[in-house]
DSSP file (Angstrom, degrees, kcal/mol; ACC not computed):
  #  RESIDUE AA STRUCTURE BP1 BP2  ACC     N-H-->O    O-->H-N    N-H-->O    O-->H-N    TCO  KAPPA ALPHA  PHI   PSI    X-CA   Y-CA   Z-CA
    1    1 A M              0   0    0      0, 0.0    55,-0.1     0, 0.0    52,-0.1   0.000 360.0 360.0 360.0 145.5   -2.8  -44.1   39.2
    2    2 A A        -     0   0    0     53,-0.6     2,-0.7    50,-0.4    53,-0.1  -0.213 360.0 -83.5 -67.7 161.6   -2.0  -44.8   35.5
    3    3 A N    >   -     0   0    0      1,-0.2     3,-1.4    55,-0.1     4,-0.4  -0.591  32.4-158.4 -75.5 114.8    1.3  -46.2   34.4
    4    4 A V  G >  S+     0   0    0     -2,-0.7     3,-1.5     1,-0.3    -1,-0.2   0.823  88.5  64.8 -58.8 -34.8    3.9  -43.5   34.1
    5    5 A A  G 3  S+     0   0    0      1,-0.3    -1,-0.3    -3,-0.0    -2,-0.1   0.692  93.6  60.5 -67.3 -17.3    6.1  -45.6   31.7
    6    6 A R  G <  S+     0   0    0     -3,-1.4     2,-0.6     2,-0.0    -1,-0.3   0.609  85.0  94.8 -87.6 -10.7    3.3  -45.5   29.0
    7    7 A I    <   +     0   0    0     -3,-1.5     2,-0.3    -4,-0.4    20,-0.1  -0.700  55.3 172.9 -84.9 123.0    3.5  -41.6   28.8
    8    8 A S    >   -     0   0    0     -2,-0.6     3,-1.5     1,-0.1    16,-0.2  -0.825  38.3 -73.2-128.8 169.3    5.8  -40.3   26.1
    9    9 A E  T 3  S+     0   0    0     -2,-0.3    16,-0.2     1,-0.2    17,-0.1  -0.224 113.4  18.2 -57.4 143.6    6.8  -37.1   24.4
   10   10 A H  T 3  S+     0   0    0     14,-2.2    -1,-0.2     1,-0.2     2,-0.2   0.518  83.4 145.7  66.3  14.8    4.2  -35.5   22.1
   11   11 A M    <   -     0   0    0     -3,-1.5    13,-2.5     1,-0.1    -1,-0.2  -0.526  52.9-115.6 -70.8 144.4    1.2  -37.5   23.5
   12   12 A E  E     -Ab  23  61A   0     48,-0.6    50,-3.0    11,-0.2     2,-0.5  -0.576  23.8-145.9 -77.7 146.7   -2.0  -35.5   23.5
   13   13 A V  E     -Ab  22  62A   0      9,-3.3     8,-2.9    -2,-0.2     9,-1.0  -0.968  17.2-169.6-112.6 125.0   -3.6  -34.7   27.0
   14   14 A L  E     -Ab  20  63A   0     48,-3.1    50,-2.2    -2,-0.5     6,-0.2  -0.881  17.2-128.0-119.4 148.6   -7.3  -34.6   27.2
   15   15 A S    >   -     0   0    0      4,-2.7     3,-1.9    -2,-0.4    52,-0.2  -0.248  38.5 -98.3 -78.8 168.8   -9.6  -33.4   29.9
   16   16 A S  T 3  S+     0   0    0     50,-3.1    51,-0.2     1,-0.3    -1,-0.1   0.737 126.0  57.8 -61.8 -21.8  -12.5  -35.6   31.3
   17   17 A D  T 3  S-     0   0    0     49,-0.3    -1,-0.3     2,-0.1    50,-0.1   0.131 123.4-105.5 -97.4  20.0  -14.8  -33.7   29.0
   18   18 A G  S <  S+     0   0    0     -3,-1.9     2,-0.2     1,-0.2    -2,-0.1   0.573  74.7 137.8  75.4  10.8  -12.7  -34.7   25.9
   19   19 A K        -     0   0    0      1,-0.1    -4,-2.7     2,-0.0     2,-0.4  -0.565  59.6-107.3 -91.2 152.8  -11.1  -31.3   25.4
   20   20 A H  E     +A   14   0A   0     -2,-0.2    -6,-0.2    -6,-0.2     3,-0.1  -0.597  38.4 169.2 -72.3 128.6   -7.4  -30.8   24.5
   21   21 A V  E     -     0   0A   0     -8,-2.9     2,-0.3     1,-0.4    -7,-0.2   0.497  56.3 -54.8-120.2 -11.7   -5.4  -29.4   27.4
   22   22 A G  E     -A   13   0A   0     -9,-1.0    -9,-3.3    13,-0.0     2,-0.4  -0.946  47.6 -89.0 159.4-177.0   -1.9  -29.8   26.1
   23   23 A T  E     -A   12   0A   0     13,-0.3    13,-2.9    -2,-0.3   -11,-0.2  -0.990  44.2-104.7-130.1 130.2    0.9  -31.9   24.7
   24   24 A V  E     +D   35   0B   0    -13,-2.5   -14,-2.2    -2,-0.4    11,-0.2  -0.258  33.0 174.8 -57.2 131.7    3.5  -33.9   26.7
   25   25 A D  E     -     0   0B   0      9,-3.0     2,-0.3     1,-0.4    10,-0.2   0.789  66.3 -55.8 -94.6 -65.9    6.9  -32.3   26.7
   26   26 A H  E     -D   34   0B   0      8,-1.5     8,-3.1   -17,-0.1    -1,-0.4  -0.965  58.5 -79.8-163.8 172.6    8.4  -34.9   29.2
   27   27 A M  E     -D   33   0B   0     -2,-0.3     2,-0.8     6,-0.2     6,-0.2  -0.708  33.6-147.1 -84.6 142.6    7.8  -36.4   32.6
   28   28 A E  E >>  -D   32   0B   0      4,-3.3     4,-1.0    -2,-0.4     3,-0.8  -0.886  69.6 -47.3-106.0  96.5    9.1  -34.2   35.5
   29   29 A G  T 34 S-     0   0    0     -2,-0.8     0, 0.0     1,-0.2     0, 0.0  -0.458  95.3 -58.8  69.7-149.5   10.2  -36.8   37.9
   30   30 A K  T 34 S+     0   0    0     -2,-0.1    -1,-0.2    -3,-0.1   -26,-0.1   0.371 132.0  50.6-107.8   3.0    7.6  -39.6   38.5
   31   31 A D  T <4 S+     0   0    0     -3,-0.8    21,-2.4     1,-0.1    22,-0.4   0.441 101.5  53.6-125.9   0.2    4.7  -37.5   39.7
   32   32 A K  E  <  -DE  28  51B   0     -4,-1.0    -4,-3.3    19,-0.3     2,-0.5  -0.997  58.6-145.9-139.8 143.3    4.3  -34.6   37.1
   33   33 A I  E     -DE  27  50B   0     17,-3.0    17,-2.5    -2,-0.3     2,-0.6  -0.903  18.3-147.8-103.4 128.4    3.8  -34.3   33.4
   34   34 A K  E     -DE  26  49B   0     -8,-3.1    -9,-3.0    -2,-0.5    -8,-1.5  -0.880  14.7-147.7 -96.3 127.4    5.4  -31.2   31.9
   35   35 A L  E     -D   24   0B   0     13,-3.1    13,-0.4    -2,-0.6   -11,-0.2  -0.609  23.8 -98.1 -96.9 152.7    3.5  -29.9   28.9
   36   36 A T        -     0   0    0    -13,-2.9     3,-0.5    -2,-0.2   -13,-0.3  -0.411  22.0-144.1 -69.1 146.2    5.0  -28.1   25.8
   37   37 A R  S    S+     0   0    0      1,-0.2     8,-4.2     8,-0.1     9,-0.3   0.544  91.8  68.3 -83.9  -9.6    4.9  -24.4   26.0
   38   38 A S        +     0   0    0      6,-0.2     2,-1.2     7,-0.1    -1,-0.2   0.446  66.7 108.9 -92.4   1.5    4.4  -24.0   22.3
   39   39 A D    >   -     0   0    0     -3,-0.5     3,-1.1     1,-0.2     5,-0.3  -0.688  45.8-174.9 -82.3 100.1    0.9  -25.5   22.2
   40   40 A V  G >  S+     0   0    0     -2,-1.2     3,-0.9     1,-0.3     4,-0.2   0.760  80.2  63.5 -69.5 -25.6   -1.3  -22.5   21.5
   41   41 A E  G 3  S+     0   0    0      1,-0.3    -1,-0.3     2,-0.1    -2,-0.1   0.733 105.0  49.0 -68.0 -19.5   -4.5  -24.6   21.9
   42   42 A A  G <  S-     0   0    0     -3,-1.1    -1,-0.3   -19,-0.0    -3,-0.1  -0.353 133.5 -81.6-119.4  51.4   -3.5  -25.1   25.6
   43   43 A Q    <   -     0   0    0     -3,-0.9     3,-0.4    -5,-0.1    -3,-0.2   0.939  68.0-159.2  52.5  50.3   -2.7  -21.5   26.7
   44   44 A G        +     0   0    0     -5,-0.3    -6,-0.2    -4,-0.2    -7,-0.1   0.123  60.3  75.0 -56.3 172.8    0.8  -21.7   25.1
   45   45 A G  S    S+     0   0    0     -8,-4.2     2,-0.3     1,-0.1    -1,-0.2   0.090  94.9  56.8 102.6 -18.2    3.8  -19.5   26.1
   46   46 A H  S    S-     0   0    0     -3,-0.4     2,-0.3    -9,-0.3    -1,-0.1  -0.981  83.4-113.1-137.4 149.2    4.5  -21.3   29.4
   47   47 A H        -     0   0    0     -2,-0.3    31,-2.6    -3,-0.1     2,-0.3  -0.682  35.2-161.2 -74.3 143.0    5.2  -24.8   30.5
   48   48 A H  E     - F   0  77B   0    -13,-0.4   -13,-3.1    -2,-0.3     2,-0.4  -0.943   6.8-139.9-124.2 148.4    2.4  -26.2   32.6
   49   49 A F  E     -EF  34  76B   0     27,-2.5    27,-1.5    -2,-0.3   -15,-0.2  -0.903   9.1-164.3-114.5 131.4    2.6  -29.1   35.0
   50   50 A I  E     -E   33   0B   0    -17,-2.5   -17,-3.0    -2,-0.4     2,-0.2  -0.967  21.7-129.5-116.0 124.3   -0.1  -31.8   35.4
   51   51 A P  E >   -E   32   0B   0      0, 0.0     3,-2.2     0, 0.0     4,-0.3  -0.487  14.5-127.9 -74.3 146.8    0.1  -34.0   38.5
   52   52 A M  G >  S+     0   0    0    -21,-2.4     3,-1.4     1,-0.3   -50,-0.4   0.715 105.2  73.7 -63.8 -23.0   -0.1  -37.7   37.9
   53   53 A D  G 3  S+     0   0    0    -22,-0.4    -1,-0.3     1,-0.3   -21,-0.1   0.703  92.9  56.2 -64.1 -19.5   -2.9  -37.9   40.4
   54   54 A W  G <  S+     0   0    0     -3,-2.2    11,-2.6    10,-0.1     2,-0.4   0.589  84.6 100.9 -83.9 -12.7   -5.1  -36.3   37.7
   55   55 A V  E <   +C   64   0A   0     -3,-1.4   -53,-0.6    -4,-0.3     9,-0.3  -0.635  39.7 172.5 -85.1 122.1   -4.4  -39.0   35.2
   56   56 A S  E     +     0   0A   0      7,-2.6     2,-0.3    -2,-0.4     8,-0.2   0.705  65.3   1.1-102.5 -23.6   -7.2  -41.5   34.9
   57   57 A D  E     -C   63   0A   0      6,-1.4     6,-2.8   -55,-0.1     2,-0.4  -0.985  51.3-153.3-159.9 155.0   -5.9  -43.5   31.8
   58   58 A V  E     +C   62   0A   0     -2,-0.3     4,-0.2     4,-0.2   -55,-0.1  -0.996  41.2 120.6-129.6 122.5   -3.0  -43.7   29.3
   59   59 A S  S    S-     0   0    0      2,-2.4     3,-0.0    -2,-0.4    -2,-0.0  -0.135  93.5 -26.2-140.4-113.1   -3.5  -45.2   25.8
   60   60 A D  S    S+     0   0    0     -2,-0.1   -48,-0.6   -49,-0.0     2,-0.3   0.578 140.1  27.5 -83.3 -11.3   -2.8  -43.2   22.6
   61   61 A T  E    S-b   12   0A   0    -50,-0.2    -2,-2.4   -47,-0.0     2,-0.6  -0.928  88.5-108.0-139.9 163.5   -3.5  -40.1   24.8
   62   62 A V  E     -bC  13  58A   0    -50,-3.0   -48,-3.1    -2,-0.3     2,-0.4  -0.879  35.5-156.8 -94.8 120.7   -3.3  -39.1   28.4
   63   63 A L  E     -bC  14  57A   0     -6,-2.8    -7,-2.6    -2,-0.6    -6,-1.4  -0.844   5.5-155.8-101.7 132.3   -6.8  -38.9   29.9
   64   64 A L  E     - C   0  55A   0    -50,-2.2    -9,-0.2    -2,-0.4   -10,-0.1  -0.689  21.6-134.9-106.1 161.7   -7.4  -36.7   33.0
   65   65 A D  S    S+     0   0    0    -11,-2.6     2,-0.3    -2,-0.2   -10,-0.1   0.105  83.2  79.1 -96.1  17.3  -10.1  -36.9   35.5
   66   66 A K  S    S-     0   0    0    -12,-0.2   -50,-3.1     2,-0.0   -49,-0.3  -0.910  82.0-112.1-124.7 151.3  -10.7  -33.1   35.5
   67   67 A T     >  -     0   0    0     -2,-0.3     4,-2.6   -52,-0.2     5,-0.2  -0.375  37.1-103.4 -79.0 163.4  -12.6  -31.0   33.0
   68   68 A Q  H  > S+     0   0    0      1,-0.2     4,-2.5     2,-0.2     5,-0.2   0.857 122.7  50.9 -54.0 -39.6  -10.8  -28.5   30.8
   69   69 A D  H  > S+     0   0    0      2,-0.2     4,-1.8     1,-0.2    -1,-0.2   0.941 109.9  49.8 -65.4 -46.0  -11.9  -25.6   33.0
   70   70 A E  H  > S+     0   0    0      2,-0.2     4,-1.3     1,-0.2    -2,-0.2   0.934 112.7  48.3 -57.6 -49.2  -10.7  -27.3   36.2
   71   71 A V  H >X S+     0   0    0     -4,-2.6     4,-2.3     1,-0.2     3,-0.7   0.946 111.1  48.2 -54.2 -54.6   -7.3  -28.1   34.6
   72   72 A F  H 3< S+     0   0    0     -4,-2.5    -1,-0.2     1,-0.3    -2,-0.2   0.787 116.1  43.8 -63.3 -28.3   -6.7  -24.6   33.3
   73   73 A S  H 3< S+     0   0    0     -4,-1.8    -1,-0.3    -5,-0.2    -2,-0.2   0.629 123.4  35.1 -96.2 -10.0   -7.6  -23.1   36.7
   74   74 A E  H << S+     0   0    0     -4,-1.3    -2,-0.2    -3,-0.7    -3,-0.2   0.563  86.4 107.3-118.0 -12.3   -5.5  -25.7   38.8
   75   75 A W  S  < S-     0   0    0     -4,-2.3     2,-0.3    -5,-0.2   -25,-0.2  -0.212  72.1-111.5 -66.0 159.1   -2.4  -26.6   36.9
   76   76 A E  E     -F   49   0B   0    -27,-1.5   -27,-2.5     2,-0.0     2,-0.4  -0.709  29.8-150.1 -88.9 143.5    1.0  -25.3   37.9
   77   77 A E  E      F   48   0B   0     -2,-0.3   -29,-0.2   -29,-0.2   -31,-0.0  -0.930 360.0 360.0-121.1 140.7    2.7  -22.8   35.6
   78   78 A E              0   0    0    -31,-2.6   -30,-0.1    -2,-0.4    -1,-0.1   0.360 360.0 360.0 -96.6 360.0    6.5  -22.3   35.0
């Protein structure tokens, strides 16, 4: 699992196929990333949660090990 401490507010979250899936709002505990709800490119209007189990790497962005379609169909919505 990637280092949670490296994830910060406003980081871009990308799917394994290189597509934008959201922007980090903040960490929800140590096991979920809460995405901003204002990101219209990422089905905005609701907060979405990404489990840390999906994160494959953290650098300038958060990279997931799922495609954009998989993320959009499997993430949790608030």
